[in-house]
MARSETOR-936618 format. One line per field, with one value per residue (C-alpha): residue in three letters; x, y, z. Coordinates in nm, 3 decimals. Layout:
<recs>
rest (ala	...)
u (X	...)
v (Y	...)
w (Z	...)
</recs>
This chain:
<recs>
rest (unk	unk	unk	unk	unk	unk	unk	unk	unk	unk	unk	unk	unk	unk	unk	unk	unk	unk	unk	unk	unk	unk	unk	unk	unk	unk	unk	unk	unk	unk	unk	unk	unk	unk	unk	unk	unk	unk	unk	unk	unk	unk	unk	unk	unk	unk	unk	unk	unk	unk	unk	unk	unk	unk	unk	unk	unk	unk	unk	unk	unk	unk	unk	unk	unk	unk	unk	unk	unk	unk	unk	unk	unk	unk	unk	unk	unk	unk	unk	unk	unk	unk	unk	unk	unk	unk	unk	unk	unk	unk	unk	unk	unk	unk	unk	unk	unk	unk	unk	unk	unk	unk	unk	unk	unk	unk	unk	unk	unk	unk	unk	unk	unk	unk	unk	unk	unk	unk	unk	unk	unk	unk	unk	unk	unk	unk	unk	unk	unk	unk	unk	unk	unk	unk	unk	unk	unk	unk	unk	unk	unk	unk	unk	unk	unk	unk	unk	unk	unk	unk	unk	unk	unk	unk	unk	unk	unk	unk	unk	unk	unk	unk	unk	unk	unk	unk	unk	unk	unk	unk	unk	unk	unk	unk	unk	unk	unk	unk	unk	unk	unk	unk	unk	unk	unk	unk	unk	unk	unk	unk	unk	unk	unk	unk	unk	unk	unk	unk	unk	unk	unk	unk	unk	unk	unk	unk	unk	unk	unk	unk	unk	unk	unk	unk	unk	unk	unk	unk	unk	unk	unk	unk	unk	unk	unk	unk	unk	unk	unk	unk	unk	unk	unk	unk	unk	unk	unk	unk	unk	unk	unk	unk	unk	unk	unk	unk	unk	unk	unk	unk	unk	unk	unk	unk	unk	unk	unk	unk	unk	unk	unk	unk	unk	unk	unk	unk	unk	unk	unk	unk	unk	unk	unk	unk	unk	unk	unk	unk	unk	unk	unk	unk	unk	unk	unk	unk	unk	unk	unk	unk	unk	unk	unk	unk	unk	unk	unk	unk	unk	unk	unk	unk	unk	unk	unk	unk	unk	unk	unk	unk	unk	unk	unk	unk	unk	unk	unk	unk	unk	unk	unk	unk	unk	unk	unk	unk	unk	unk	unk	unk	unk	unk	unk	unk	unk	unk	unk	unk	unk	unk	unk	unk	unk	unk	unk	unk	unk	unk	unk	unk	unk	unk	unk	unk	unk	unk	unk	unk	unk	unk	unk	unk	unk	unk	unk	unk	unk	unk	unk	unk	unk	unk	unk	unk	unk	unk	unk	unk	unk	unk	unk	unk	unk	unk	unk	unk	unk	unk	unk	unk	unk	unk	unk	unk	unk	unk	unk	unk	unk	unk	unk	unk	unk	unk	unk	unk	unk	unk	unk	unk	unk	unk	unk	unk	unk	unk	unk	unk	unk	unk	unk	unk	unk	unk	unk	unk	unk	unk	unk	unk	unk	unk	unk	unk	unk	unk	unk	unk	unk	unk	unk	unk	unk	unk	unk	unk	unk	unk	unk	unk	unk)
u (-0.688	-0.811	-0.619	-0.810	-0.901	-0.705	-0.377	-0.250	0.077	0.083	0.055	0.356	0.538	0.802	1.014	1.114	1.279	1.168	1.465	1.812	1.894	2.215	2.384	2.252	1.901	1.931	2.032	1.728	1.504	1.649	1.636	1.318	1.098	1.156	0.988	0.678	0.646	0.793	1.053	0.855	0.777	1.134	1.270	1.039	1.166	1.532	1.457	1.288	1.582	1.823	1.630	1.557	1.749	1.830	1.631	1.350	1.109	0.774	0.945	1.136	0.839	0.860	0.597	0.485	0.577	0.941	0.889	0.692	0.982	1.247	1.064	0.903	0.561	0.208	0.035	-0.170	0.147	0.303	0.001	0.012	0.383	0.320	0.048	0.264	0.538	0.278	0.136	0.471	0.566	0.833	0.640	0.376	0.192	0.030	-0.155	-0.266	-0.395	-0.236	-0.215	0.004	-0.232	-0.236	0.087	0.185	0.445	0.628	0.780	1.042	1.113	1.394	1.295	1.264	1.548	1.551	1.450	1.148	1.060	1.052	0.863	0.597	0.313	0.196	0.537	0.676	0.362	0.345	0.713	0.659	0.363	0.555	0.891	0.799	0.929	1.278	1.367	1.207	1.436	1.737	1.654	1.604	1.944	2.110	2.003	2.033	2.305	2.506	2.711	2.985	3.012	3.032	2.925	3.278	3.425	3.528	3.389	3.675	3.497	3.589	3.325	3.286	3.435	3.728	3.838	3.695	3.702	3.413	3.363	3.076	2.942	2.918	2.715	2.475	2.446	2.499	2.571	2.278	2.404	2.389	2.033	1.937	2.092	1.889	1.569	1.681	1.828	1.529	1.402	1.032	0.903	0.841	0.471	0.324	0.211	-0.154	-0.464	-0.656	-0.758	-1.026	-1.306	-1.639	-1.494	-1.582	-1.235	-1.369	-1.609	-1.330	-1.111	-1.397	-1.431	-1.060	-1.054	-1.054	-0.820	-0.448	-0.363	-0.084	-0.155	-0.061	-0.079	-0.410	-0.271	0.057	-0.113	-0.419	-0.359	-0.303	-0.602	-0.820	-0.719	-0.823	-1.151	-1.227	-1.128	-1.312	-1.603	-1.542	-1.739	-1.565	-1.714	-1.581	-1.251	-1.194	-1.233	-0.968	-0.730	-0.764	-0.688	-0.374	-0.240	0.060	-0.051	0.287	0.384	0.046	0.185	-0.029	0.094	-0.018	0.068	-0.127	-0.420	-0.421	-0.406	-0.687	-0.918	-0.847	-0.886	-1.222	-1.338	-1.235	-1.432	-1.741	-1.738	-1.921	-2.191	-2.283	-2.616	-2.598	-2.796	-3.039	-2.942	-3.118	-3.352	-3.209	-3.526	-3.447	-3.367	-3.005	-3.084	-3.240	-2.939	-2.706	-2.909	-2.891	-2.519	-2.450	-2.637	-2.431	-2.105	-2.166	-2.289	-2.047	-1.678	-1.439	-1.387	-1.761	-1.829	-1.577	-1.706	-2.065	-1.956	-1.777	-2.078	-2.303	-2.101	-2.071	-2.133	-1.803	-1.587	-1.379	-1.127	-0.765	-0.481	-0.334	-0.669	-0.702	-0.348	-0.410	-0.723	-0.551	-0.268	-0.516	-0.699	-0.369	-0.296	-0.612	-0.688	-1.048	-1.291	-1.416	-1.742	-1.557	-1.323	-1.628	-1.764	-1.422	-1.437	-1.782	-1.668	-1.364	-1.550	-1.816	-1.572	-1.307	-1.315	-1.038	-0.870	-0.530	-0.289	-0.183	-0.542	-0.649	-0.374	-0.470	-0.835	-0.740	-0.508	-0.774	-1.028	-0.780	-0.704	-1.078	-1.113	-1.321	-1.355	-1.683	-1.878	-2.135	-1.864	-1.720	-2.053	-2.070	-1.719	-1.812	-2.123	-1.930	-1.661	-1.917	-2.101	-1.786	-1.642	-1.647	-1.838	-1.616	-1.535	-1.490	-1.124	-1.180	-0.952	-1.122	-0.975	-0.830	-0.957	-0.712	-0.877	-0.649	-0.707	-0.714	-0.516	-0.724	-0.633	-0.789	-1.127	-1.393	-1.483	-1.125	-1.072	-0.719	-0.668	-0.619	-0.327	-0.274	0.043	0.250	0.489	0.786	0.661	0.616	0.974	1.114	0.917	1.047	1.407	1.368	1.219	1.512	1.765	1.578	1.577	1.953	2.023	1.815	1.999	2.339	2.228	2.105	2.426	2.634	2.449	2.507	2.876)
v (-1.014	-1.095	-1.349	-1.677	-1.782	-2.104	-1.914	-1.880	-1.801	-2.142	-2.329	-2.523	-2.467	-2.647	-2.505	-2.667	-2.535	-2.603	-2.427	-2.306	-1.950	-1.798	-1.469	-1.324	-1.441	-1.246	-0.937	-0.976	-1.021	-0.713	-0.481	-0.595	-0.774	-0.580	-0.261	-0.470	-0.669	-0.428	-0.475	-0.712	-0.963	-0.940	-1.005	-1.306	-1.436	-1.414	-1.562	-1.867	-1.920	-1.901	-2.166	-2.413	-2.741	-2.954	-3.251	-3.131	-3.360	-3.315	-3.353	-3.028	-2.825	-2.484	-2.249	-1.934	-1.755	-1.800	-1.599	-1.335	-1.291	-1.285	-1.029	-0.832	-0.851	-0.958	-1.265	-1.039	-0.877	-1.220	-1.333	-1.017	-1.071	-1.436	-1.366	-1.097	-1.356	-1.593	-1.327	-1.257	-1.625	-1.650	-1.885	-2.155	-2.248	-2.579	-2.681	-3.006	-3.133	-3.447	-3.611	-3.325	-3.054	-2.812	-2.722	-2.508	-2.602	-2.308	-2.398	-2.145	-2.039	-1.829	-1.512	-1.534	-1.405	-1.032	-1.088	-1.293	-1.035	-0.743	-0.947	-1.038	-0.787	-0.803	-0.783	-0.514	-0.297	-0.323	-0.229	0.067	0.189	0.142	0.305	0.544	0.589	0.715	0.439	0.177	0.280	0.268	-0.085	-0.201	-0.063	-0.229	-0.572	-0.505	-0.709	-0.535	-0.790	-0.645	-0.945	-0.863	-1.077	-1.056	-1.235	-1.600	-1.846	-2.071	-2.208	-2.569	-2.839	-3.066	-3.376	-3.169	-3.128	-3.426	-3.793	-4.025	-4.373	-4.432	-4.706	-4.465	-4.226	-4.488	-4.675	-4.426	-4.561	-4.612	-4.335	-4.087	-4.184	-4.154	-3.808	-3.694	-3.768	-3.649	-3.310	-3.147	-2.795	-2.721	-2.463	-2.126	-2.048	-1.805	-1.465	-1.427	-1.225	-1.550	-1.818	-1.605	-1.841	-1.714	-1.543	-1.704	-1.764	-2.013	-1.758	-1.499	-1.741	-1.802	-1.428	-1.413	-1.726	-1.528	-1.256	-1.218	-1.307	-1.565	-1.895	-1.892	-1.512	-1.528	-1.783	-1.591	-1.270	-1.426	-1.279	-0.925	-0.953	-1.081	-0.784	-0.540	-0.723	-0.724	-0.363	-0.213	-0.459	-0.582	-0.868	-1.112	-0.949	-0.603	-0.738	-0.931	-0.609	-0.437	-0.735	-0.748	-0.375	-0.417	-0.713	-0.662	-0.722	-0.861	-1.080	-1.158	-1.065	-0.882	-0.536	-0.533	-0.166	-0.065	-0.276	-0.093	0.248	0.167	0.048	0.350	0.598	0.451	0.454	0.819	0.916	0.736	0.915	1.217	0.993	0.835	0.966	1.154	0.972	1.192	1.283	1.084	1.277	1.363	1.217	0.864	0.632	0.535	0.167	0.235	0.440	0.159	-0.096	0.110	0.174	-0.194	-0.289	-0.051	-0.153	-0.520	-0.478	-0.216	-0.248	-0.022	0.196	0.233	0.305	0.587	0.753	0.737	0.865	1.159	1.242	1.243	1.538	1.713	1.593	1.746	1.563	1.264	1.026	1.130	0.905	0.894	0.786	0.502	0.384	0.398	0.183	-0.061	-0.097	-0.158	-0.420	-0.596	-0.626	-0.840	-0.716	-0.624	-0.748	-0.506	-0.428	-0.326	-0.107	0.062	0.136	0.281	0.502	0.630	0.702	0.904	1.101	1.201	1.451	1.480	1.566	1.321	1.013	1.080	0.786	0.870	0.911	0.596	0.394	0.539	0.434	0.091	0.021	0.140	-0.099	-0.387	-0.325	-0.333	-0.664	-0.540	-0.813	-0.731	-0.428	-0.479	-0.466	-0.158	0.024	-0.079	0.055	0.386	0.429	0.344	0.597	0.871	0.791	0.793	1.103	1.382	1.701	1.965	2.236	2.596	2.673	3.050	3.180	3.351	3.694	3.742	4.089	4.280	4.504	4.781	4.949	5.330	5.523	5.709	6.053	5.968	5.893	6.160	6.195	6.215	6.438	6.484	6.386	6.671	6.627	6.821	7.043	6.997	7.258	7.047	7.049	7.429	7.474	7.249	7.436	7.775	7.648	7.524	7.856	8.046	7.832	7.888	8.267	8.266	8.077	8.321	8.622	8.475	8.420	8.779	8.928	8.722	8.859	9.226	9.192)
w (0.501	0.849	1.054	1.092	1.444	1.391	1.343	1.700	1.881	2.049	1.717	1.588	1.263	1.057	0.776	0.450	0.136	-0.220	-0.382	-0.295	-0.195	-0.331	-0.243	-0.567	-0.476	-0.152	-0.349	-0.573	-0.270	-0.103	-0.404	-0.580	-0.326	-0.005	-0.138	-0.211	0.110	0.366	0.641	0.866	0.592	0.463	0.813	0.843	0.507	0.610	0.954	0.804	0.568	0.861	1.055	0.774	0.768	0.462	0.591	0.815	0.992	1.160	1.496	1.436	1.551	1.708	1.841	1.664	1.986	1.887	1.569	1.758	2.001	1.729	1.515	1.801	1.633	1.722	1.581	1.351	1.216	1.166	0.967	0.751	0.683	0.594	0.340	0.176	0.119	-0.022	-0.255	-0.422	-0.456	-0.186	0.044	0.039	0.356	0.444	0.760	0.920	1.253	1.395	1.737	1.863	1.742	1.453	1.279	0.982	0.722	0.561	0.224	0.116	-0.243	-0.383	-0.571	-0.947	-1.162	-1.243	-1.605	-1.499	-1.233	-1.478	-1.738	-1.483	-1.516	-1.156	-0.991	-1.218	-1.206	-0.826	-0.796	-1.030	-0.824	-0.500	-0.574	-0.857	-1.208	-1.120	-0.873	-1.097	-1.382	-1.147	-1.032	-1.389	-1.488	-1.187	-1.311	-1.684	-1.857	-2.127	-2.325	-2.544	-2.779	-3.147	-3.441	-3.582	-3.281	-3.324	-3.072	-2.950	-2.641	-2.557	-2.531	-2.229	-2.393	-2.523	-2.163	-1.972	-2.072	-1.980	-2.114	-2.351	-2.122	-1.828	-2.039	-2.173	-1.841	-1.554	-1.205	-0.970	-0.740	-1.028	-1.113	-0.747	-0.727	-1.030	-0.846	-0.504	-0.591	-0.760	-0.700	-0.710	-0.954	-0.794	-0.743	-0.992	-0.877	-0.977	-0.896	-0.873	-1.117	-1.280	-1.187	-1.308	-1.616	-1.947	-2.092	-2.343	-2.488	-2.498	-2.692	-2.936	-2.994	-3.077	-3.293	-3.618	-3.495	-3.557	-3.196	-3.179	-3.006	-2.640	-2.594	-2.409	-2.161	-2.132	-2.015	-1.851	-1.503	-1.633	-1.869	-1.583	-1.368	-1.641	-1.698	-1.328	-1.261	-1.559	-1.557	-1.913	-2.063	-2.304	-2.615	-2.524	-2.396	-2.720	-2.917	-2.706	-2.732	-3.108	-3.136	-2.921	-3.120	-3.348	-3.705	-3.814	-3.518	-3.360	-3.017	-2.763	-2.661	-2.298	-2.223	-2.534	-2.416	-2.084	-2.252	-2.495	-2.219	-1.996	-2.283	-2.379	-2.017	-1.987	-2.300	-2.173	-1.837	-1.972	-2.121	-1.789	-1.667	-1.343	-1.077	-0.882	-0.531	-0.262	-0.040	0.296	0.451	0.332	0.620	0.670	0.624	0.282	0.178	0.283	0.089	-0.231	-0.181	-0.117	-0.431	-0.646	-0.476	-0.549	-0.905	-1.040	-1.118	-0.931	-1.239	-1.299	-0.933	-0.892	-1.211	-1.080	-0.739	-0.899	-1.117	-0.811	-0.684	-1.018	-1.373	-1.487	-1.232	-1.335	-1.170	-1.216	-1.326	-0.973	-0.832	-1.084	-1.009	-0.633	-0.664	-0.900	-0.650	-0.368	-0.573	-0.645	-0.273	-0.238	0.112	0.018	-0.243	-0.511	-0.331	-0.014	-0.219	-0.370	-0.022	0.061	-0.248	-0.152	0.204	0.099	-0.167	0.084	0.235	-0.038	-0.407	-0.492	-0.350	-0.198	-0.169	0.187	0.311	0.125	0.296	0.635	0.599	0.461	0.753	0.997	0.847	0.842	1.209	1.281	1.095	0.803	0.539	0.361	0.238	0.513	0.779	0.611	0.650	1.016	1.067	0.903	1.121	1.437	1.349	1.284	1.608	1.822	1.658	1.919	1.847	1.700	1.946	1.850	1.792	1.810	2.084	2.371	2.431	2.777	2.852	3.063	3.319	3.439	3.775	3.757	4.017	4.273	4.143	3.803	3.955	3.885	4.254	4.379	4.686	4.818	5.182	5.430	5.667	5.991	5.994	6.310	6.459	6.348	5.990	6.003	6.129	5.857	5.592	5.718	5.709	5.351	5.242	5.402	5.214	4.886	4.942	5.012	4.691	4.486	4.644	4.556	4.198	4.169	4.313	4.071	3.769	3.872	3.944)
</recs>
């Protein structure tokens, strides 16, 4: 998400708390939430809890610059950290403009209990995708309670009135201070983590399709966010979605098996991939603007799952999206940094030069676009064109051989002529003396051999 122009370093903020934060809550936040939101957002969360007061007032305003200095981040990084806390239900943000200017109110919430965290489809799936299967299992075991109580044990626990004595009048007519405390010390309910409210999807028609099914009452509302994500990602209409839900409903209990629903939808989508007609390749002579228009139309009309299948088939009719690619795109959609059409443009861009979508490369492009302020498919195309235009021409990496030229000595030259030197009388005398010594040595050697 792009930072609004109204969110500035010089703006004021106040902090309030809607719940209490215990030591165990901090452990839950550290182990389960920090992998999702990252170190900056987690540091912001702890900083706000350290600064909050039990009874805040609008006069307790501070500048965003204070948070920027404490966390050593920019205003854009602060905004990103804030929205991450909001997305996972740890923070609610309100804003207003009064006589002193604009201010933001940050309302803090404690993390949900571990059992609620792991039963929440969005939180648990995001944690699984972030840390992997092995670490996910370790975290689940760390918070798993293992009672050793047996049915044969006798319960001898004392009741309240067995230990404490309170008059009947005090119970039927509590003191005013007690009644006041009931209303004063109340925690707000933690905000639900959702993909959105599903506006535009015909939930009423879906419920009508399931009216005669075995689905238990309340199951559709219970899993609405997860069902909406599947419908949005795979582009399912209520009639088709109802058929999948009915197939994943337990016949005996009427409960919806959400993992089975996911598997059924993905398996059907995989089988249908080979039936999708391969779209003809566009002529290379088509103008860029026309190509963009056609691509934009497909990106806005097709679901992410449909789009990646079509993009793969454009390259080769036998190609298909892998499980890791589907999970990477689901994870990106859950982060809600781009709408579906922009994600489709991203898919097309990556598959132009790659046969598959790699998580690391996907994250690199996403962060690059976020830094550039991309918020729509049109802006994504502009960003792609600007990158291609600015990309320097590839230079040849072939090393140039440094040819070593050796100089031949003069005597190796074909036209070599030795220099003639004049012999002086001194040189002649020295030569005669050397010859006399050599003759004497030879004579001594000869005499020695005969003796």
